[in-house]
Backbone as JSON Lines, residues from 0, in Angstrom:
{"i":0,"aa":"M","n":[73.18,112.49,99.82],"ca":[72.57,112.82,101.1],"c":[73.56,112.63,102.23]}
{"i":1,"aa":"Y","n":[73.41,113.42,103.2],"ca":[74.27,113.36,104.38],"c":[73.38,113.5,105.59]}
{"i":2,"aa":"L","n":[73.57,112.61,106.54],"ca":[72.81,112.68,107.79],"c":[73.75,113.09,108.9]}
{"i":3,"aa":"R","n":[73.31,114.05,109.69],"ca":[74.1,114.47,110.84],"c":[73.21,114.32,112.05]}
{"i":4,"aa":"A","n":[73.5,113.32,112.87],"ca":[72.69,113.06,114.05],"c":[73.51,113.35,115.3]}
{"i":5,"aa":"T","n":[72.93,114.11,116.2],"ca":[73.6,114.44,117.45],"c":[72.66,114.23,118.62]}
{"i":6,"aa":"L","n":[73.22,113.96,119.77],"ca":[72.4,113.84,120.98],"c":[72.11,115.21,121.57]}
{"i":7,"aa":"T","n":[73.02,116.13,121.38],"ca":[72.81,117.5,121.82],"c":[73.12,118.42,120.65]}
{"i":8,"aa":"G","n":[72.31,119.38,120.4],"ca":[72.54,120.28,119.28],"c":[71.58,120.0,118.15]}
{"i":9,"aa":"V","n":[71.97,120.37,116.95],"ca":[71.1,120.29,115.79],"c":[71.42,119.05,114.97]}
{"i":10,"aa":"S","n":[70.4,118.26,114.65],"ca":[70.53,117.16,113.69],"c":[69.96,117.65,112.37]}
{"i":11,"aa":"A","n":[70.48,117.14,111.26],"ca":[70.05,117.66,109.96],"c":[70.16,116.6,108.88]}
{"i":12,"aa":"I","n":[69.42,116.83,107.8],"ca":[69.54,116.05,106.57],"c":[70.0,117.03,105.51]}
{"i":13,"aa":"V","n":[71.17,116.73,104.91],"ca":[71.79,117.63,103.95],"c":[71.94,116.88,102.64]}
{"i":14,"aa":"D","n":[71.6,117.53,101.49],"ca":[71.74,116.85,100.21],"c":[73.18,116.9,99.72]}
{"i":15,"aa":"A","n":[73.45,116.29,98.57],"ca":[74.8,116.17,98.05],"c":[75.42,117.52,97.68]}
{"i":16,"aa":"N","n":[74.6,118.53,97.47],"ca":[75.11,119.87,97.14],"c":[75.28,120.76,98.36]}
{"i":17,"aa":"G","n":[75.03,120.21,99.54],"ca":[75.22,120.98,100.77],"c":[74.0,121.74,101.23]}
{"i":18,"aa":"R","n":[72.88,121.57,100.55],"ca":[71.66,122.26,100.96],"c":[71.0,121.49,102.1]}
{"i":19,"aa":"I","n":[70.62,122.19,103.15],"ca":[69.96,121.57,104.29],"c":[68.5,121.35,103.93]}
{"i":20,"aa":"K","n":[68.07,120.08,103.94],"ca":[66.69,119.75,103.6],"c":[65.79,119.84,104.82]}
{"i":21,"aa":"Q","n":[66.27,119.31,105.94],"ca":[65.51,119.35,107.19],"c":[66.5,119.49,108.34]}
{"i":22,"aa":"W","n":[66.04,120.09,109.42],"ca":[66.87,120.16,110.61],"c":[65.98,120.24,111.84]}
{"i":23,"aa":"T","n":[66.59,119.93,112.96],"ca":[65.84,119.95,114.22],"c":[66.24,121.17,115.02]}
{"i":24,"aa":"S","n":[65.4,121.5,115.96],"ca":[65.75,122.6,116.86],"c":[66.49,122.04,118.08]}
{"i":25,"aa":"T","n":[67.07,122.91,118.84],"ca":[67.78,122.47,120.04],"c":[66.88,122.5,121.27]}
{"i":26,"aa":"E","n":[65.66,122.96,121.09],"ca":[64.76,123.16,122.23],"c":[64.0,121.9,122.63]}
{"i":27,"aa":"E","n":[63.66,121.04,121.67],"ca":[62.84,119.87,121.98],"c":[63.3,118.65,121.19]}
{"i":28,"aa":"A","n":[62.91,117.47,121.65],"ca":[63.28,116.23,120.96],"c":[62.46,116.11,119.68]}
{"i":29,"aa":"E","n":[63.13,115.79,118.59],"ca":[62.46,115.66,117.3],"c":[63.01,114.46,116.55]}
{"i":30,"aa":"T","n":[62.23,113.98,115.58],"ca":[62.63,112.87,114.72],"c":[62.47,113.32,113.28]}
{"i":31,"aa":"L","n":[63.48,113.08,112.46],"ca":[63.43,113.42,111.04],"c":[63.29,112.15,110.21]}
{"i":32,"aa":"F","n":[62.47,112.22,109.18],"ca":[62.29,111.11,108.25],"c":[62.53,111.6,106.84]}
{"i":33,"aa":"D","n":[63.29,110.84,106.06],"ca":[63.52,111.17,104.66],"c":[64.12,109.95,103.97]}
{"i":34,"aa":"D","n":[63.95,109.87,102.67],"ca":[64.58,108.8,101.89],"c":[66.02,109.21,101.6]}
{"i":35,"aa":"V","n":[66.93,108.31,101.91],"ca":[68.35,108.58,101.69],"c":[68.88,107.56,100.7]}
{"i":36,"aa":"P","n":[69.23,107.99,99.48],"ca":[69.76,107.04,98.51],"c":[71.18,106.62,98.87]}
{"i":37,"aa":"L","n":[71.52,105.39,98.55],"ca":[72.88,104.9,98.79],"c":[73.77,105.36,97.65]}
{"i":38,"aa":"L","n":[75.02,105.66,97.97],"ca":[75.98,106.03,96.95],"c":[76.34,104.81,96.11]}
{"i":39,"aa":"E","n":[76.41,105.0,94.83],"ca":[76.77,103.9,93.93],"c":[78.07,104.24,93.21]}
{"i":40,"aa":"L","n":[79.11,104.49,93.97],"ca":[80.41,104.82,93.41],"c":[81.31,103.6,93.44]}
{"i":41,"aa":"W","n":[82.19,103.51,92.44],"ca":[83.16,102.42,92.42],"c":[84.36,102.83,93.24]}
{"i":42,"aa":"S","n":[84.89,101.88,93.97],"ca":[86.06,102.14,94.79],"c":[86.99,100.93,94.73]}
{"i":43,"aa":"L","n":[88.27,101.19,94.87],"ca":[89.26,100.12,94.87],"c":[89.24,99.35,96.19]}
{"i":44,"aa":"Y","n":[88.78,99.99,97.26],"ca":[88.83,99.39,98.59],"c":[88.1,98.04,98.68]}
{"i":45,"aa":"P","n":[86.89,97.87,98.09],"ca":[86.25,96.55,98.18],"c":[87.08,95.43,97.54]}
{"i":46,"aa":"L","n":[87.93,95.77,96.58],"ca":[88.74,94.75,95.92],"c":[89.98,94.38,96.73]}
{"i":47,"aa":"I","n":[90.68,95.39,97.28],"ca":[91.94,95.1,97.96],"c":[91.83,95.2,99.48]}
{"i":48,"aa":"G","n":[90.82,95.87,99.97],"ca":[90.63,95.97,101.42],"c":[91.8,96.61,102.12]}
{"i":49,"aa":"D","n":[92.21,96.01,103.22],"ca":[93.29,96.57,104.04],"c":[94.64,95.98,103.69]}
{"i":50,"aa":"I","n":[94.82,95.54,102.45],"ca":[96.08,94.88,102.09],"c":[97.27,95.84,102.12]}
{"i":51,"aa":"L","n":[97.08,97.11,101.77],"ca":[98.2,98.05,101.79],"c":[98.72,98.3,103.2]}
{"i":52,"aa":"P","n":[97.89,98.66,104.18],"ca":[98.43,98.84,105.53],"c":[98.95,97.54,106.14]}
{"i":53,"aa":"Q","n":[98.32,96.41,105.83],"ca":[98.8,95.13,106.35],"c":[100.15,94.78,105.74]}
{"i":54,"aa":"G","n":[100.31,95.05,104.44],"ca":[101.59,94.81,103.78],"c":[102.69,95.69,104.35]}
{"i":55,"aa":"A","n":[102.35,96.95,104.63],"ca":[103.33,97.86,105.23],"c":[103.74,97.37,106.62]}
{"i":56,"aa":"L","n":[102.78,96.9,107.39],"ca":[103.09,96.38,108.72],"c":[104.01,95.17,108.63]}
{"i":57,"aa":"I","n":[103.72,94.26,107.72],"ca":[104.57,93.08,107.54],"c":[105.97,93.5,107.11]}
{"i":58,"aa":"F","n":[106.07,94.45,106.19],"ca":[107.37,94.94,105.74],"c":[108.17,95.52,106.91]}
{"i":59,"aa":"I","n":[107.55,96.34,107.73],"ca":[108.23,96.95,108.88],"c":[108.67,95.88,109.87]}
{"i":60,"aa":"L","n":[107.81,94.91,110.15],"ca":[108.17,93.86,111.09],"c":[109.34,93.02,110.58]}
{"i":61,"aa":"V","n":[109.33,92.69,109.3],"ca":[110.44,91.91,108.72],"c":[111.72,92.73,108.76]}
{"i":62,"aa":"A","n":[111.65,94.02,108.44],"ca":[112.85,94.86,108.48],"c":[113.41,94.96,109.89]}
{"i":63,"aa":"L","n":[112.54,95.12,110.88],"ca":[113.0,95.18,112.27],"c":[113.6,93.85,112.71]}
{"i":64,"aa":"W","n":[112.99,92.75,112.28],"ca":[113.5,91.43,112.64],"c":[114.89,91.21,112.04]}
{"i":65,"aa":"Q","n":[115.06,91.59,110.77],"ca":[116.36,91.42,110.12],"c":[117.41,92.32,110.77]}
{"i":66,"aa":"R","n":[117.04,93.53,111.14],"ca":[117.99,94.43,111.81],"c":[118.4,93.85,113.15]}
{"i":67,"aa":"R","n":[117.44,93.33,113.89],"ca":[117.75,92.74,115.2],"c":[118.68,91.54,115.02]}
{"i":68,"aa":"R","n":[118.4,90.73,114.01],"ca":[119.21,89.55,113.75],"c":[120.64,89.93,113.36]}
{"i":69,"aa":"S","n":[120.8,90.98,112.57],"ca":[122.14,91.39,112.16],"c":[122.91,91.98,113.34]}
{"i":70,"aa":"I","n":[122.23,92.66,114.25],"ca":[122.9,93.21,115.43],"c":[123.34,92.09,116.36]}
{"i":71,"aa":"V","n":[122.49,91.07,116.55],"ca":[122.82,89.95,117.42],"c":[123.98,89.15,116.84]}
{"i":72,"aa":"D","n":[124.04,89.01,115.53],"ca":[125.12,88.26,114.88],"c":[126.42,89.06,114.79]}
{"i":73,"aa":"G","n":[126.43,90.31,115.23],"ca":[127.63,91.13,115.18],"c":[127.89,91.71,113.81]}
{"i":74,"aa":"D","n":[126.87,91.81,113.01],"ca":[127.0,92.27,111.64],"c":[126.5,93.71,111.49]}
{"i":75,"aa":"S","n":[126.45,94.44,112.59],"ca":[125.83,95.76,112.59],"c":[126.69,96.79,111.87]}
{"i":76,"aa":"R","n":[126.09,97.6,111.03],"ca":[126.79,98.67,110.33],"c":[127.05,99.85,111.27]}
{"i":77,"aa":"D","n":[126.32,99.91,112.4],"ca":[126.49,100.99,113.36],"c":[127.88,100.96,113.99]}
{"i":78,"aa":"E","n":[128.51,99.79,114.04],"ca":[129.78,99.64,114.71],"c":[130.96,99.99,113.82]}
{"i":79,"aa":"L","n":[130.75,100.18,112.53],"ca":[131.85,100.47,111.6],"c":[132.26,101.93,111.71]}
{"i":80,"aa":"T","n":[133.55,102.17,111.67],"ca":[134.06,103.54,111.63],"c":[134.17,103.95,110.18]}
{"i":81,"aa":"P","n":[134.29,105.23,109.88],"ca":[134.37,105.68,108.46],"c":[135.53,105.04,107.72]}
{"i":82,"aa":"N","n":[136.67,104.73,108.4],"ca":[137.81,104.13,107.72],"c":[137.56,102.68,107.35]}
{"i":83,"aa":"E","n":[136.69,102.0,108.1],"ca":[136.41,100.59,107.83],"c":[135.37,100.42,106.74]}
{"i":84,"aa":"A","n":[134.56,101.42,106.49],"ca":[133.48,101.29,105.52],"c":[133.96,101.36,104.14]}
């Protein structure tokens, strides 16, 4: 089931196959009632949550910190000429 609720325009109840079960008109205020089953699908997200984006953020911050530290210490690869490398 899919619910589409809008303040202006058409609100509707659509089943999993895309068939519109009920809809409202745009002319007057209406209320729709229907039983909506919850999806019972397995997903990896409840187990790991936001660990992937958080891990990526930590990796980027550590890489930036190490780059800044190497530039401050005079260890920057940007300063090397092709003959010195």
